[in-house]
N, C-alpha and C positions, 0 to 999 in steps of 0.2 A: 591501433586497436585491431585492425584486420589481421595482422600476423598472429596475435593472441587468439582471436576467434577461430582462425583456420587451424591453429595447432590443437585447440581444444576438441575440435570435431574430426581431426585427421585420423586418430586411432582410438580404440576403446580404452586403452590404458591412460591415454591423455585425458579423457573425460573423467575417469575415476580420480586421477591425481588432481585435476582441476577442482573437482567438487570437494575433495578432502582438504586440499591446501587452502582453498578460499574460505572454508569454514573456520580456519585457524587465524585468519587475518582480522584486523580491526574492521568494524562495520560488516561483520560476516553475514548477518542476516540479509543485507542488501546485495553484496557482491556474490556470495555463494548462491543465493536465490536466483540472481541474474544468470549465473552459469547454468543452473538447472533449467531455466527458461530456454536458454540457447540450446541445450542438449535436446529438449523435447521438440523444439521447432525444427531442428536440423536432422536429428536422428530418429525421432518418433518416441512415443510414450514408453513402449516396452524396453527399448535399449537404454533410455534415460533412467528407467526404474532399476534395471540391472546395474547400471553404473552407480546409482545411488546406494544400492545394497552393498556393492563392493567397497565404495568409499566409506560407508558406515562401519564395515568390518575393519578397515584400516584405522579409522579414528578410534574404534574400541580398543584395538591393540595398542595404539599410542597412549590412550588413557591408562591402560593397565601398566605400561612401562613407566610412565611418569607419576603414577599413583593418584590419578584423578578419578572421580566417580564416573564409571562407564554409563550408568543410567542418565546422568546429567548430560553427558556428551551426546548420547543417542536422542534424548529429548530435544536438545538444541538442534540436532540434524533434522528431526521430524518437523519441528516448528518452522524451520527455515525452508526445507525442501518441499514438504507436502503441499502447502498452499500455492507455492510457485509452480509446482508440477500440475496441480489441478487447473489453475488459470491458463497455463500454457497449453494443456491438453484440450481445454475447451476452444481456445483460439485455433489450435491445430486442426480440430475437428470441424469447426464452423468457418474457418478461413476468414475470420473477421475480427479485428481488434475492437471495433465499436460495439458489436454485439456482445463480445466477451465482457467489456467494461459495463455495459448496460445490465447484464445479468449479475455481475458482481455488485452493482449498486442495489439491486433487488435483494441480494443476499445480506447486504449491510442493513437494509431496512428490516428484514426478517430477524436478524440478530438483535437489533434494538428492541423489537417487540418481544423477542424470546426472554430477555432479561425481566420484563414486567410479567410475562406469563408464568415463568418459573419461580421468580423471587417475590412476586407481588409488589413489594416496595423495595427496589434495589438500593435505596438510600441506606437502609439498615445494613445491608451486606457491605456496601462500600465504606460505611463508617467503621465497621470492624476491620476491614482491610487497611484503612488509613491508620487506625490505632496500632495494628501490627507493624506497619511500615515505620511509624514513629518510634516504636519500641526497638526496631532494628537500628534506626538512626542513633538512638541513645546508646545502644551497645557498642556502636562504632565510634562513639565520642562526638557525634554530631548533635549535641544537645540543643543548639540554637535552631537548627532545621527541624528537629523533632518538636520543639515547642511551637514554632510557627505552624507546623502541619496540624497539631492538635488544636491550636487556636482557630485555624481556618477550616476545621473539619466540617462544620455545619454548612459552610458555603461550598466547599469542594465536593462533598459526598453526593448531593443531588445532580451534579453535572458529570459525574464519573462515567455513567453508562454511555452517554453520547460521545464523550471524549475518547473512551477506550475503543468503541466501535469505529469511530471516524479515524482515529490514529492508526489502528490496525489495518483498516481498509486502505488508507492512503499509502501505508508502507508497502503492502503487497502489490498495489497497483503500480507504484514506482518501481518495484522489483520487476514486474512484468514489462513495463515500458523500457527499463534499462536493458533487460535481456533481449527484447525485441530490437532495440537500437543496435546492440552488438550483432545480432543475427543479420541485420540488414547491411552490414558492411561486407558480408560474404558476397562473392560474385553471383549476380543474378537474383538476389534476394530482396532488393530494394522495393519496399511497399507491397510485398507479397500478400500480406494480410490487411492491407489498407494503410493509409497514412494517419499518424497520430494527429497531425495538424488539421485533419478533417473531422475529428471526433465531435459528436453531438449526442447528448443524452436524450434529447427529444422533448417535445412539449408535454407529453403525457406525464413524465416524471416531474416536470416543472409545475404542471397543474396539480398533481398530488401534493407537492410541497406547499403550494398556495392554499389549497383547501385545508391541509393539516394545520397550517399556521393560523388560519382564520378560526377554525373550530377550537384550537388550543387557546387562543386569546379569549374567545367567548366562554369557554367552559373551564379554563384553568387546568385542564388535564395534563398531568406530568408526562404521561407516556406519549401524548401527541406533541408536546413541546420538544421532547427528545427526538421523536421521529422527524419533525419538521426541521430541526437543526441539522440532523445527519443528512437529510436529503439536500438541504441547501448547501451544506459544506462540501458535499460530493461534487458540486459544480465547479469547485476550484480547479479540478483537472481539466474541465472544458475551457476554463479561462486560460490555463497554461497552454492548452492546444492552440488557442487563438494567438498567443504570443509567438508560438512556433510558426503558425501560419503567416503572421506578419513578417517574420524573418525569412521564411521560405519565399514569400512574394517580394522580397527586397524592399519592404516598407519599414523595416526595423533593422538596425545594425546588429550583427552577431554579438558585439560587445555588450549590448543591452541584455540579450538573452543570457550571456555568461554572468553578468552582474546580478540578474534576477536569481539565478541558482546560487550564487555566492551569498546573497543576502537572505535567502530563504531560511537557513538555520538561525539567523540573528533576528529577523523580523517575522518569525513564523506565523503567529496569529494574524498580524496586520496584513501580510502579503496574501495569506490563504483566504482571508475574508474579502480582500479586494479582488482577487482572482475569481472567487465564488460569485461576487456581484456581476463581474463581466461575463462569466460563463452562464449564469442564470439569465441575464438579459439576452445573451446570444441565443439561448434556447427558444426564446419568444420571438426575437426580431431577426434572427439569422443574418448577422452582420456580414459574415463571409460570403454568403450567397448574394447579398445585395451589392457587396463590393465587386464581385465578379461580374454581375450584371451591368 
């Protein structure tokens, strides 16, 4: 990984080619976003932005040559690079991975509330979205999937807000962590903005989650239920940090860490909730600090 990272930051043209090429690869939103994070942390926000503009111009030209919609290509680039650039820029400015992720968690909370402020009842909006998706499935010949989606619409629609916010947040956080991991393989960059295995969202966020859950149960408020779920689920990243800490402290074989990442796409909900429980408990009881003591 180090030769690739070194090549990407060696020359401006390498950065441009890396951003453009990675956006054409499978799982582009993850890998190309990670390249953007690497650019920002190593070269700074301004040079990374210039590289992104040059890469966007190359991708637009490619889209014209192959007859693809240029607007779609540019939209994909913006959705991939802009959040990664913003998160990396905050970390570059604050010199702290933990502070950056804490602020991103607050943004996720505000985004959850924004759905209810703007839409009133997001269930109506998501019901329409799910109906449109089912229609697309039908047009593609996926009639069975469309039927199941319509039948489960009443169950899925009320949960869509928290799922969309949490999924989007998790993806961009993983992009930041991957880009930071690549950045750290460069000479002299190890732990420059803090170690991921030391991540702690803090008791304040844990307390807000507990209060939101309690009031949501007593009042039945939908927006509080969504907010409580998003805050709790965010702690899965802290649970993942604990697994990394155990491996860094030689308390856990590296094979277990590899297996965890391998199983994550297969047992997504189960593993995320298990890690969220571990991370949430750590926020209160500080397992890593106690172990060190």
